[in-house]
N, CA and C atoms of all chains as a GROMACS GRO file, in nm:
protein
  600
    1MET      N    1   7.580  32.045  13.573
    1MET     CA    2   7.464  31.946  13.658
    1MET      C    3   7.435  32.049  13.770
    2THR      N    4   7.586  32.001  13.837
    2THR     CA    5   7.583  32.046  13.958
    2THR      C    6   7.588  32.234  13.953
    3SER      N    7   7.504  32.403  14.030
    3SER     CA    8   7.576  32.491  13.980
    3SER      C    9   7.677  32.515  14.097
    4THR      N   10   7.668  32.658  14.032
    4THR     CA   11   7.802  32.714  14.108
    4THR      C   12   7.839  32.740  14.289
    5ILE      N   13   7.689  32.682  14.381
    5ILE     CA   14   7.649  32.702  14.456
    5ILE      C   15   7.661  32.550  14.527
    6LEU      N   16   7.595  32.481  14.474
    6LEU     CA   17   7.648  32.383  14.557
    6LEU      C   18   7.757  32.285  14.562
    7SER      N   19   7.821  32.378  14.452
    7SER     CA   20   7.923  32.354  14.443
    7SER      C   21   8.074  32.355  14.531
    8LEU      N   22   8.018  32.491  14.572
    8LEU     CA   23   8.145  32.550  14.631
    8LEU      C   24   8.104  32.510  14.784
    9ALA      N   25   7.992  32.537  14.805
    9ALA     CA   26   7.909  32.396  14.935
    9ALA      C   27   7.946  32.315  15.021
   10ILE      N   28   8.004  32.192  14.815
   10ILE     CA   29   8.015  32.139  14.894
   10ILE      C   30   8.251  32.102  14.885
   11SER      N   31   8.264  32.247  14.868
   11SER     CA   32   8.421  32.232  14.857
   11SER      C   33   8.486  32.202  15.049
   12THR      N   34   8.365  32.334  15.072
   12THR     CA   35   8.393  32.344  15.219
   12THR      C   36   8.362  32.293  15.269
   13SER      N   37   8.210  32.172  15.271
   13SER     CA   38   8.243  32.067  15.372
   13SER      C   39   8.312  31.968  15.357
   14GLN      N   40   8.421  31.919  15.217
   14GLN     CA   41   8.487  31.840  15.226
   14GLN      C   42   8.634  31.885  15.301
   15LEU      N   43   8.621  32.030  15.315
   15LEU     CA   44   8.700  32.080  15.396
   15LEU      C   45   8.685  32.057  15.571
   16VAL      N   46   8.616  32.131  15.600
   16VAL     CA   47   8.508  32.088  15.739
   16VAL      C   48   8.521  31.926  15.731
   17LEU      N   49   8.472  31.867  15.709
   17LEU     CA   50   8.489  31.712  15.739
   17LEU      C   51   8.649  31.689  15.772
   18GLY      N   52   8.769  31.754  15.681
   18GLY     CA   53   8.864  31.657  15.706
   18GLY      C   54   8.951  31.707  15.832
   19ILE      N   55   8.888  31.864  15.830
   19ILE     CA   56   8.921  31.874  15.932
   19ILE      C   57   8.824  31.770  16.092
   20ALA      N   58   8.705  31.718  16.071
   20ALA     CA   59   8.673  31.670  16.134
   20ALA      C   60   8.787  31.556  16.220
   21MET      N   61   8.775  31.466  16.041
   21MET     CA   62   8.872  31.353  16.013
   21MET      C   63   9.069  31.390  16.116
   22CYS      N   64   9.078  31.519  16.092
   22CYS     CA   65   9.246  31.524  16.159
   22CYS      C   66   9.182  31.494  16.374
   23LEU      N   67   9.074  31.571  16.386
   23LEU     CA   68   9.040  31.568  16.501
   23LEU      C   69   9.031  31.405  16.537
   24SER      N   70   8.966  31.346  16.487
   24SER     CA   71   8.976  31.216  16.502
   24SER      C   72   9.066  31.111  16.550
   25CYS      N   73   9.136  31.155  16.455
   25CYS     CA   74   9.282  31.104  16.458
   25CYS      C   75   9.367  31.121  16.562
   26TRP      N   76   9.361  31.273  16.619
   26TRP     CA   77   9.412  31.280  16.736
   26TRP      C   78   9.354  31.219  16.809
   27ARG      N   79   9.248  31.215  16.883
   27ARG     CA   80   9.225  31.163  16.932
   27ARG      C   81   9.213  31.012  16.983
   28LEU      N   82   9.255  30.914  16.848
   28LEU     CA   83   9.317  30.818  16.804
   28LEU      C   84   9.414  30.806  16.874
   29ILE      N   85   9.503  30.901  16.867
   29ILE     CA   86   9.647  30.883  16.880
   29ILE      C   87   9.655  30.880  17.030
   30LYS      N   88   9.559  30.983  17.074
   30LYS     CA   89   9.583  30.998  17.196
   30LYS      C   90   9.552  30.919  17.340
   31GLY      N   91   9.367  30.907  17.337
   31GLY     CA   92   9.314  30.814  17.379
   31GLY      C   93   9.396  30.749  17.499
   32PRO      N   94   9.345  30.740  17.670
   32PRO     CA   95   9.418  30.692  17.736
   32PRO      C   96   9.365  30.600  17.742
   33ARG      N   97   9.225  30.521  17.661
   33ARG     CA   98   9.239  30.348  17.738
   33ARG      C   99   9.177  30.321  17.538
   34ALA      N  100   9.152  30.160  17.555
   34ALA     CA  101   9.148  30.108  17.397
   34ALA      C  102   9.009  30.182  17.398
   35GLN      N  103   8.923  30.196  17.447
   35GLN     CA  104   8.749  30.238  17.431
   35GLN      C  105   8.800  30.376  17.373
   36ASP      N  106   8.889  30.429  17.444
   36ASP     CA  107   8.847  30.560  17.385
   36ASP      C  108   8.872  30.602  17.209
   37ARG      N  109   9.003  30.477  17.153
   37ARG     CA  110   9.061  30.483  17.098
   37ARG      C  111   8.973  30.424  16.992
   38VAL      N  112   8.861  30.310  16.990
   38VAL     CA  113   8.774  30.279  16.924
   38VAL      C  114   8.696  30.367  16.859
   39LEU      N  115   8.584  30.427  16.975
   39LEU     CA  116   8.513  30.552  16.973
   39LEU      C  117   8.582  30.604  16.812
   40ALA      N  118   8.753  30.656  16.868
   40ALA     CA  119   8.722  30.738  16.770
   40ALA      C  120   8.794  30.749  16.668
   41LEU      N  121   8.755  30.556  16.600
   41LEU     CA  122   8.802  30.431  16.496
   41LEU      C  123   8.612  30.446  16.424
   42ASP      N  124   8.508  30.512  16.528
   42ASP     CA  125   8.356  30.506  16.489
   42ASP      C  126   8.388  30.590  16.434
   43SER      N  127   8.413  30.774  16.481
   43SER     CA  128   8.385  30.883  16.429
   43SER      C  129   8.428  30.923  16.317
   44LEU      N  130   8.637  30.811  16.291
   44LEU     CA  131   8.639  30.822  16.151
   44LEU      C  132   8.597  30.784  16.059
   45TYR      N  133   8.562  30.632  16.093
   45TYR     CA  134   8.475  30.518  16.042
   45TYR      C  135   8.348  30.711  15.945
   46LEU      N  136   8.342  30.742  16.051
   46LEU     CA  137   8.165  30.803  16.010
   46LEU      C  138   8.191  30.896  15.891
   47ASN      N  139   8.296  31.046  15.881
   47ASN     CA  140   8.334  31.153  15.869
   47ASN      C  141   8.427  31.092  15.715
   48ALA      N  142   8.416  30.960  15.686
   48ALA     CA  143   8.508  30.913  15.591
   48ALA      C  144   8.371  30.891  15.463
   49MET      N  145   8.307  30.806  15.567
   49MET     CA  146   8.176  30.827  15.463
   49MET      C  147   8.134  30.906  15.389
   50LEU      N  148   8.081  31.044  15.536
   50LEU     CA  149   8.045  31.116  15.432
   50LEU      C  150   8.139  31.229  15.331
   51MET      N  151   8.321  31.200  15.383
   51MET     CA  152   8.378  31.214  15.333
   51MET      C  153   8.304  31.174  15.098
   52LEU      N  154   8.354  31.062  15.073
   52LEU     CA  155   8.308  31.010  15.068
   52LEU      C  156   8.119  31.014  14.996
   53VAL      N  157   8.053  31.021  15.048
   53VAL     CA  158   7.938  31.096  14.990
   53VAL      C  159   7.892  31.233  14.883
   54THR      N  160   7.952  31.282  14.962
   54THR     CA  161   7.953  31.433  14.901
   54THR      C  162   8.101  31.442  14.801
   55PHE      N  163   8.197  31.371  14.768
   55PHE     CA  164   8.225  31.345  14.596
   55PHE      C  165   8.202  31.274  14.523
   56GLY      N  166   8.046  31.214  14.619
   56GLY     CA  167   7.958  31.141  14.506
   56GLY      C  168   7.807  31.221  14.469
   57ILE      N  169   7.833  31.363  14.564
   57ILE     CA  170   7.746  31.417  14.462
   57ILE      C  171   7.756  31.474  14.413
   58SER      N  172   7.937  31.573  14.388
   58SER     CA  173   7.956  31.660  14.263
   58SER      C  174   8.030  31.592  14.132
   59THR      N  175   8.065  31.466  14.173
   59THR     CA  176   8.163  31.407  14.054
   59THR      C  177   7.984  31.351  13.971
   60SER      N  178   7.816  31.307  14.111
   60SER     CA  179   7.714  31.310  13.960
   60SER      C  180   7.778  31.122  14.002
   61GLN      N  181   7.820  31.105  14.108
   61GLN     CA  182   7.792  30.921  14.005
   61GLN      C  183   7.781  30.799  14.140
   62THR      N  184   7.717  30.703  14.059
   62THR     CA  185   7.641  30.592  14.190
   62THR      C  186   7.708  30.556  14.258
   63ILE      N  187   7.831  30.500  14.207
   63ILE     CA  188   7.904  30.368  14.200
   63ILE      C  189   7.936  30.515  14.392
   64TYR      N  190   8.001  30.599  14.440
   64TYR     CA  191   8.050  30.628  14.558
   64TYR      C  192   7.967  30.616  14.682
   65PHE      N  193   7.820  30.617  14.672
   65PHE     CA  194   7.695  30.585  14.764
   65PHE      C  195   7.728  30.465  14.800
   66GLU      N  196   7.754  30.318  14.732
   66GLU     CA  197   7.690  30.186  14.755
   66GLU      C  198   7.867  30.227  14.872
   67ALA      N  199   7.914  30.332  14.799
   67ALA     CA  200   8.032  30.279  14.835
   67ALA      C  201   8.040  30.288  15.029
   68ALA      N  202   7.974  30.413  15.021
   68ALA     CA  203   7.994  30.507  15.214
   68ALA      C  204   7.844  30.373  15.192
   69LEU      N  205   7.812  30.320  15.234
   69LEU     CA  206   7.702  30.214  15.261
   69LEU      C  207   7.779  30.175  15.299
   70VAL      N  208   7.876  30.093  15.234
   70VAL     CA  209   7.952  30.023  15.265
   70VAL      C  210   8.061  30.034  15.380
   71ILE      N  211   8.049  30.153  15.402
   71ILE     CA  212   8.181  30.180  15.497
   71ILE      C  213   8.078  30.179  15.612
   72GLY      N  214   7.942  30.242  15.589
   72GLY     CA  215   7.885  30.196  15.731
   72GLY      C  216   7.861  30.125  15.779
   73LEU      N  217   7.820  29.984  15.721
   73LEU     CA  218   7.823  29.871  15.777
   73LEU      C  219   7.970  29.881  15.830
   74LEU      N  220   8.072  29.788  15.736
   74LEU     CA  221   8.178  29.764  15.853
   74LEU      C  222   8.224  29.848  15.939
   75SER      N  223   8.209  30.042  15.954
   75SER     CA  224   8.214  30.156  16.049
   75SER      C  225   8.121  29.995  16.147
   76PHE      N  226   7.997  29.989  16.227
   76PHE     CA  227   7.936  29.919  16.277
   76PHE      C  228   7.939  29.800  16.314
   77VAL      N  229   7.984  29.718  16.193
   77VAL     CA  230   8.085  29.588  16.248
   77VAL      C  231   8.173  29.553  16.344
   78ALA      N  232   8.317  29.655  16.262
   78ALA     CA  233   8.408  29.681  16.403
   78ALA      C  234   8.408  29.745  16.530
   79THR      N  235   8.289  29.873  16.528
   79THR     CA  236   8.271  29.857  16.670
   79THR      C  237   8.244  29.799  16.753
   80ALA      N  238   8.050  29.718  16.691
   80ALA     CA  239   8.039  29.570  16.755
   80ALA      C  240   8.130  29.464  16.829
   81ALA      N  241   8.224  29.504  16.721
   81ALA     CA  242   8.367  29.286  16.700
   81ALA      C  243   8.387  29.408  16.811
   82LEU      N  244   8.496  29.529  16.857
   82LEU     CA  245   8.581  29.556  16.919
   82LEU      C  246   8.533  29.527  17.015
   83ALA      N  247   8.369  29.628  17.086
   83ALA     CA  248   8.299  29.687  17.195
   83ALA      C  249   8.310  29.474  17.288
   84LYS      N  250   8.232  29.391  17.148
   84LYS     CA  251   8.219  29.240  17.238
   84LYS      C  252   8.396  29.254  17.337
   85PHE      N  253   8.495  29.218  17.181
   85PHE     CA  254   8.633  29.227  17.238
   85PHE      C  255   8.695  29.245  17.396
   86LEU      N  256   8.672  29.387  17.373
   86LEU     CA  257   8.687  29.467  17.536
   86LEU      C  258   8.590  29.421  17.628
   87MET      N  259   8.492  29.378  17.652
   87MET     CA  260   8.428  29.341  17.728
   87MET      C  261   8.499  29.220  17.758
   88ARG      N  262   8.496  29.050  17.665
   88ARG     CA  263   8.451  29.002  17.645
   88ARG      C  264   8.623  28.915  17.671
   89GLY      N  265   8.732  28.957  17.618
   89GLY     CA  266   8.840  28.872  17.596
   89GLY      C  267   8.805  28.792  17.511
   90GLU      N  268   8.665  28.806  17.361
   90GLU     CA  269   8.734  28.705  17.249
   90GLU      C  270   8.574  28.719  17.215
   91VAL      N  271   8.584  28.778  17.080
   91VAL     CA  272   8.408  28.776  16.949
   91VAL      C  273   8.361  28.673  17.004
   92ILE      N  274   8.402  28.590  16.915
   92ILE     CA  275   8.320  28.437  16.965
   92ILE      C  276   8.328  28.370  17.010
   93GLU      N  277   8.178  28.366  17.059
   93GLU     CA  278   8.169  28.288  17.205
   93GLU      C  279   8.156  28.149  17.136
   94MET      N  280   6.198  32.551  14.090
   94MET     CA  281   6.195  32.389  14.098
   94MET      C  282   6.376  32.287  14.095
   95ALA      N  283   6.469  32.326  13.998
   95ALA     CA  284   6.586  32.243  14.040
   95ALA      C  285   6.627  32.332  14.111
   96GLU      N  286   6.702  32.477  14.065
   96GLU     CA  287   6.776  32.537  14.068
   96GLU      C  288   6.758  32.595  14.215
   97PHE      N  289   6.585  32.569  14.327
   97PHE     CA  290   6.606  32.535  14.444
   97PHE      C  291   6.666  32.430  14.562
   98ALA      N  292   6.647  32.302  14.453
   98ALA     CA  293   6.640  32.214  14.497
   98ALA      C  294   6.841  32.218  14.563
   99GLN      N  295   6.889  32.329  14.427
   99GLN     CA  296   7.053  32.292  14.441
   99GLN      C  297   7.089  32.358  14.579
  100TYR      N  298   6.978  32.485  14.608
  100TYR     CA  299   7.046  32.546  14.782
  100TYR      C  300   7.024  32.505  14.855
  101LEU      N  301   6.896  32.402  14.836
  101LEU     CA  302   6.827  32.273  14.988
  101LEU      C  303   6.978  32.198  15.012
  102ALA      N  304   7.013  32.183  14.880
  102ALA     CA  305   7.137  32.066  14.959
  102ALA      C  306   7.236  32.107  14.973
  103ALA      N  307   7.287  32.219  14.901
  103ALA     CA  308   7.415  32.338  14.975
  103ALA      C  309   7.396  32.398  15.123
  104PHE      N  310   7.245  32.379  15.162
  104PHE     CA  311   7.244  32.409  15.310
  104PHE      C  312   7.268  32.185  15.441
  105LEU      N  313   7.186  32.216  15.275
  105LEU     CA  314   7.178  32.076  15.418
  105LEU      C  315   7.381  31.988  15.436
  106VAL      N  316   7.454  31.974  15.289
  106VAL     CA  317   7.513  31.959  15.338
  106VAL      C  318   7.646  32.010  15.420
  107LEU      N  319   7.627  32.137  15.421
  107LEU     CA  320   7.690  32.275  15.532
  107LEU      C  321   7.692  32.239  15.610
  108ALA      N  322   7.536  32.236  15.689
  108ALA     CA  323   7.442  32.182  15.857
  108ALA      C  324   7.571  32.071  15.849
  109GLY      N  325   7.543  31.952  15.784
  109GLY     CA  326   7.603  31.790  15.809
  109GLY      C  327   7.701  31.798  15.813
  110ALA      N  328   7.849  31.880  15.733
  110ALA     CA  329   7.960  31.890  15.793
  110ALA      C  330   7.940  31.985  15.932
  111GLY      N  331   7.930  32.019  15.926
  111GLY     CA  332   7.886  32.106  16.076
  111GLY      C  333   7.881  32.014  16.207
  112PHE      N  334   7.804  31.955  16.172
  112PHE     CA  335   7.726  31.894  16.271
  112PHE      C  336   7.890  31.799  16.300
  113SER      N  337   7.903  31.756  16.221
  113SER     CA  338   7.999  31.625  16.158
  113SER      C  339   8.105  31.665  16.243
  114LEU      N  340   8.167  31.817  16.278
  114LEU     CA  341   8.272  31.870  16.265
  114LEU      C  342   8.254  31.925  16.444
  115ILE      N  343   8.104  31.934  16.507
  115ILE     CA  344   8.115  31.928  16.676
  115ILE      C  345   8.112  31.812  16.756
  116ALA      N  346   8.057  31.694  16.625
  116ALA     CA  347   8.076  31.549  16.673
  116ALA      C  348   8.241  31.562  16.742
  117ALA      N  349   8.333  31.604  16.621
  117ALA     CA  350   8.457  31.563  16.678
  117ALA      C  351   8.499  31.660  16.755
  118ILE      N  352   8.506  31.774  16.741
  118ILE     CA  353   8.544  31.851  16.899
  118ILE      C  354   8.508  31.818  17.027
  119GLY      N  355   8.404  31.729  17.005
  119GLY     CA  356   8.378  31.695  17.159
  119GLY      C  357   8.422  31.520  17.177
  120VAL      N  358   8.424  31.486  17.075
  120VAL     CA  359   8.503  31.346  17.062
  120VAL      C  360   8.673  31.422  17.128
  121LEU      N  361   8.703  31.504  17.044
  121LEU     CA  362   8.864  31.547  17.119
  121LEU      C  363   8.829  31.651  17.289
  122ARG      N  364   8.764  31.685  17.307
  122ARG     CA  365   8.729  31.762  17.419
  122ARG      C  366   8.735  31.718  17.540
  123LEU      N  367   8.533  31.651  17.498
  123LEU     CA  368   8.492  31.577  17.598
  123LEU      C  369   8.594  31.500  17.745
  124PRO      N  370   8.524  31.560  17.870
  124PRO     CA  371   8.654  31.493  17.934
  124PRO      C  372   8.693  31.369  17.998
  125ASP      N  373   8.546  31.213  17.996
  125ASP     CA  374   8.526  31.168  18.021
  125ASP      C  375   8.457  31.051  17.872
  126LEU      N  376   8.457  30.896  17.886
  126LEU     CA  377   8.431  30.834  17.767
  126LEU      C  378   8.283  30.785  17.754
  127TYR      N  379   8.204  30.914  17.822
  127TYR     CA  380   8.080  30.817  17.831
  127TYR      C  381   8.047  31.011  17.743
  128THR      N  382   8.095  31.111  17.772
  128THR     CA  383   8.099  31.188  17.714
  128THR      C  384   8.108  31.249  17.611
  129ARG      N  385   8.172  31.114  17.576
  129ARG     CA  386   8.264  31.173  17.421
  129ARG      C  387   8.159  31.119  17.421
  130LEU      N  388   8.159  30.958  17.412
  130LEU     CA  389   7.957  30.953  17.298
  130LEU      C  390   7.892  30.989  17.300
  131HIS      N  391   7.797  30.998  17.393
  131HIS     CA  392   7.701  31.126  17.389
  131HIS      C  393   7.744  31.256  17.294
  132ALA      N  394   7.900  31.271  17.309
  132ALA     CA  395   7.921  31.370  17.183
  132ALA      C  396   7.895  31.281  17.050
  133ALA      N  397   7.956  31.171  17.019
  133ALA     CA  398   7.986  31.161  16.834
  133ALA      C  399   7.882  31.103  16.831
  134SER      N  400   7.722  30.997  16.923
  134SER     CA  401   7.611  30.924  16.891
  134SER      C  402   7.549  31.038  16.881
  135LYS      N  403   7.573  31.095  16.827
  135LYS     CA  404   7.404  31.256  16.818
  135LYS      C  405   7.429  31.281  16.797
  136ALA      N  406   7.554  31.369  16.779
  136ALA     CA  407   7.556  31.444  16.660
  136ALA      C  408   7.640  31.442  16.529
  137GLY      N  409   7.667  31.289  16.520
  137GLY     CA  410   7.780  31.186  16.470
  137GLY      C  411   7.669  31.178  16.300
  138ALA      N  412   7.544  31.097  16.363
  138ALA     CA  413   7.409  31.061  16.373
  138ALA      C  414   7.380  31.140  16.246
  139ILE      N  415   7.334  31.272  16.350
  139ILE     CA  416   7.185  31.410  16.305
  139ILE      C  417   7.311  31.437  16.144
  140GLY      N  418   7.438  31.412  16.138
  140GLY     CA  419   7.544  31.481  16.131
  140GLY      C  420   7.524  31.406  15.965
  141ALA      N  421   7.547  31.333  15.970
  141ALA     CA  422   7.545  31.211  15.905
  141ALA      C  423   7.370  31.190  15.830
  142GLY      N  424   7.255  31.250  15.876
  142GLY     CA  425   7.169  31.251  15.854
  142GLY      C  426   7.137  31.332  15.712
  143LEU      N  427   7.235  31.457  15.795
  143LEU     CA  428   7.159  31.544  15.697
  143LEU      C  429   7.284  31.557  15.603
  144VAL      N  430   7.356  31.522  15.548
  144VAL     CA  431   7.402  31.473  15.410
  144VAL      C  432   7.297  31.366  15.336
  145PHE      N  433   7.319  31.235  15.414
  145PHE     CA  434   7.247  31.139  15.300
  145PHE      C  435   7.125  31.225  15.266
  146LEU      N  436   7.076  31.361  15.320
  146LEU     CA  437   6.984  31.394  15.301
  146LEU      C  438   7.010  31.504  15.178
  147ALA      N  439   7.102  31.555  15.171
  147ALA     CA  440   7.123  31.641  15.063
  147ALA      C  441   7.127  31.583  14.933
  148VAL      N  442   7.180  31.389  14.947
  148VAL     CA  443   7.169  31.343  14.811
  148VAL      C  444   7.001  31.335  14.791
  149ALA      N  445   6.970  31.314  14.856
  149ALA     CA  446   6.810  31.276  14.794
  149ALA      C  447   6.750  31.388  14.766
  150VAL      N  448   6.806  31.448  14.816
  150VAL     CA  449   6.728  31.632  14.745
  150VAL      C  450   6.764  31.672  14.607
  151VAL      N  451   6.933  31.578  14.627
  151VAL     CA  452   6.942  31.662  14.456
  151VAL      C  453   6.940  31.556  14.377
  152SER      N  454   6.906  31.519  14.366
  152SER     CA  455   6.921  31.398  14.274
  152SER      C  456   6.843  31.362  14.226
  153LEU      N  457   6.800  31.315  14.075
  153LEU     CA  458   6.690  31.294  13.967
  153LEU      C  459   6.636  31.183  13.954
  154ASP      N  460   6.723  31.110  14.037
  154ASP     CA  461   6.700  30.881  13.996
  154ASP      C  462   6.703  30.808  14.149
  155GLY      N  463   6.518  30.783  14.114
  155GLY     CA  464   6.530  30.751  14.185
  155GLY      C  465   6.534  30.661  14.266
  156ALA      N  466   6.682  30.540  14.158
  156ALA     CA  467   6.783  30.430  14.273
  156ALA      C  468   6.776  30.520  14.438
  157VAL      N  469   6.854  30.641  14.383
  157VAL     CA  470   7.009  30.732  14.395
  157VAL      C  471   6.890  30.756  14.581
  158VAL      N  472   6.736  30.770  14.566
  158VAL     CA  473   6.691  30.852  14.673
  158VAL      C  474   6.680  30.794  14.756
  159LEU      N  475   6.681  30.574  14.728
  159LEU     CA  476   6.624  30.504  14.873
  159LEU      C  477   6.730  30.437  14.906
  160ARG      N  478   6.827  30.437  14.822
  160ARG     CA  479   6.953  30.417  14.876
  160ARG      C  480   7.072  30.556  14.951
  161ALA      N  481   6.955  30.654  14.942
  161ALA     CA  482   6.997  30.766  15.080
  161ALA      C  483   6.923  30.684  15.179
  162LEU      N  484   6.812  30.726  15.200
  162LEU     CA  485   6.670  30.674  15.237
  162LEU      C  486   6.738  30.505  15.357
  163LEU      N  487   6.743  30.464  15.298
  163LEU     CA  488   6.872  30.402  15.318
  163LEU      C  489   6.942  30.338  15.428
  164GLY      N  490   7.035  30.431  15.397
  164GLY     CA  491   7.171  30.471  15.497
  164GLY      C  492   7.122  30.606  15.592
  165ILE      N  493   6.965  30.695  15.590
  165ILE     CA  494   6.961  30.759  15.668
  165ILE      C  495   6.909  30.615  15.764
  166VAL      N  496   6.814  30.457  15.706
  166VAL     CA  497   6.756  30.409  15.907
  166VAL      C  498   6.842  30.354  15.980
  167PHE      N  499   7.002  30.318  15.841
  167PHE     CA  500   7.103  30.212  15.871
  167PHE      C  501   7.098  30.312  15.997
  168LEU      N  502   7.153  30.454  15.958
  168LEU     CA  503   7.289  30.471  16.061
  168LEU      C  504   7.178  30.534  16.149
  169LEU      N  505   7.047  30.583  16.178
  169LEU     CA  506   6.967  30.546  16.261
  169LEU      C  507   6.936  30.463  16.364
  170LEU      N  508   6.984  30.272  16.296
  170LEU     CA  509   6.959  30.208  16.400
  170LEU      C  510   7.096  30.162  16.432
  171SER      N  511   7.176  30.219  16.362
  171SER     CA  512   7.293  30.140  16.380
  171SER      C  513   7.374  30.236  16.492
  172THR      N  514   7.464  30.288  16.427
  172THR     CA  515   7.506  30.501  16.578
  172THR      C  516   7.495  30.406  16.720
  173PRO      N  517   7.295  30.425  16.735
  173PRO     CA  518   7.344  30.428  16.933
  173PRO      C  519   7.329  30.292  16.976
  174VAL      N  520   7.319  30.183  16.933
  174VAL     CA  521   7.396  30.059  16.891
  174VAL      C  522   7.492  30.001  16.951
  175SER      N  523   7.629  30.085  16.832
  175SER     CA  524   7.734  30.038  16.853
  175SER      C  525   7.808  30.185  17.016
  176ALA      N  526   7.751  30.249  17.038
  176ALA     CA  527   7.739  30.376  17.124
  176ALA      C  528   7.728  30.297  17.228
  177HIS      N  529   7.600  30.261  17.273
  177HIS     CA  530   7.561  30.121  17.360
  177HIS      C  531   7.683  30.038  17.385
  178LEU      N  532   7.630  29.953  17.285
  178LEU     CA  533   7.857  29.854  17.324
  178LEU      C  534   7.909  29.897  17.405
  179LEU      N  535   7.963  30.000  17.294
  179LEU     CA  536   8.083  30.084  17.393
  179LEU      C  537   8.114  30.119  17.511
  180ALA      N  538   7.904  30.151  17.554
  180ALA     CA  539   7.969  30.198  17.656
  180ALA      C  540   7.974  30.106  17.778
  181ARG      N  541   7.889  29.954  17.801
  181ARG     CA  542   7.879  29.869  17.863
  181ARG      C  543   8.030  29.855  17.903
  182ALA      N  544   8.106  29.791  17.788
  182ALA     CA  545   8.247  29.760  17.789
  182ALA      C  546   8.322  29.845  17.883
  183ALA      N  547   8.296  29.952  17.854
  183ALA     CA  548   8.409  30.061  17.969
  183ALA      C  549   8.279  30.054  18.070
  184PHE      N  550   8.225  30.063  18.120
  184PHE     CA  551   8.142  29.956  18.193
  184PHE      C  552   8.198  29.894  18.282
  185ARG      N  553   8.161  29.776  18.225
  185ARG     CA  554   8.228  29.647  18.231
  185ARG      C  555   8.366  29.654  18.309
  186SER      N  556   8.444  29.765  18.190
  186SER     CA  557   8.561  29.726  18.257
  186SER      C  558   8.663  29.888  18.339
  187GLY      N  559   8.504  29.873  18.407
  187GLY     CA  560   8.578  29.986  18.512
  187GLY      C  561   8.613  30.142  18.502
  188GLU      N  562   8.556  30.172  18.364
  188GLU     CA  563   8.595  30.312  18.345
  188GLU      C  564   8.540  30.370  18.474
  189GLU      N  565   8.556  30.484  18.488
  189GLU     CA  566   8.543  30.564  18.616
  189GLU      C  567   8.520  30.696  18.531
  190PRO      N  568   8.316  30.722  18.577
  190PRO     CA  569   8.300  30.872  18.547
  190PRO      C  570   8.416  30.984  18.498
  191THR      N  571   8.362  31.122  18.488
  191THR     CA  572   8.549  31.175  18.553
  191THR      C  573   8.394  31.294  18.617
  192LYS      N  574   8.457  31.425  18.770
  192LYS     CA  575   8.453  31.369  18.893
  192LYS      C  576   8.336  31.512  18.956
  193ALA      N  577   8.281  31.560  18.762
  193ALA     CA  578   8.185  31.650  18.776
  193ALA      C  579   8.027  31.561  18.804
  194THR      N  580   8.048  31.357  18.772
  194THR     CA  581   7.918  31.332  18.809
  194THR      C  582   7.862  31.331  18.849
  195THR      N  583   7.760  31.308  18.934
  195THR     CA  584   7.639  31.368  18.989
  195THR      C  585   7.582  31.261  19.044
  196VAL      N  586   7.496  31.184  18.905
  196VAL     CA  587   7.425  31.067  18.926
  196VAL      C  588   7.546  30.926  18.886
  197ASP      N  589   7.547  30.841  18.954
  197ASP     CA  590   7.614  30.666  18.903
  197ASP      C  591   7.480  30.644  18.905
  198ASP      N  592   7.345  30.532  18.842
  198ASP     CA  593   7.252  30.488  18.892
  198ASP      C  594   7.274  30.380  18.849
  199LEU      N  595   7.455  30.293  18.815
  199LEU     CA  596   7.440  30.162  18.770
  199LEU      C  597   7.533  30.131  18.914
  200LYS      N  598   7.572  30.238  19.017
  200LYS     CA  599   7.634  30.216  19.134
  200LYS      C  600   7.549  30.116  19.240
   0.00000   0.00000   0.00000
């Protein structure tokens, strides 16, 4: 199904996304304040979602795309809740 | 036609991964939180959108195309909102911008 050039491109982009995840992890460990850590976690979520999508293209299974959509939803909810917590000190008022 | 779609999808996947790498480099190297948010929200959203577009191009199934378009719309809606919430939380808690900032309208 997938041709040689597409599988080569997918392997390369998985490598690139892995490097991006390593850089986000570095900011997650280093980040001077909590806001920086939340931003790094958001970036890490996004890169993990893209990694799942590339797995889905290479294996041509639909379940990966649904998992990627769920991870994107979790990323938004986690970032919104953590930002609310950092601003007010509680999530639900 | 199918071969052309595969070439286009390969280009789109590579471009999306490259934009995500640029976003991660920006998150790591820019000087303060506001510039880091700028890098992560803009470049990250376009990278993810390009990868989802590659899924829509390469798949021959209508349901998968619908899911990919749904993912693009959801990302374009959610990324700016979460970045704005984080920037607001940082500004309310008194995070100072970097010294190179010249205009601060909220002060």
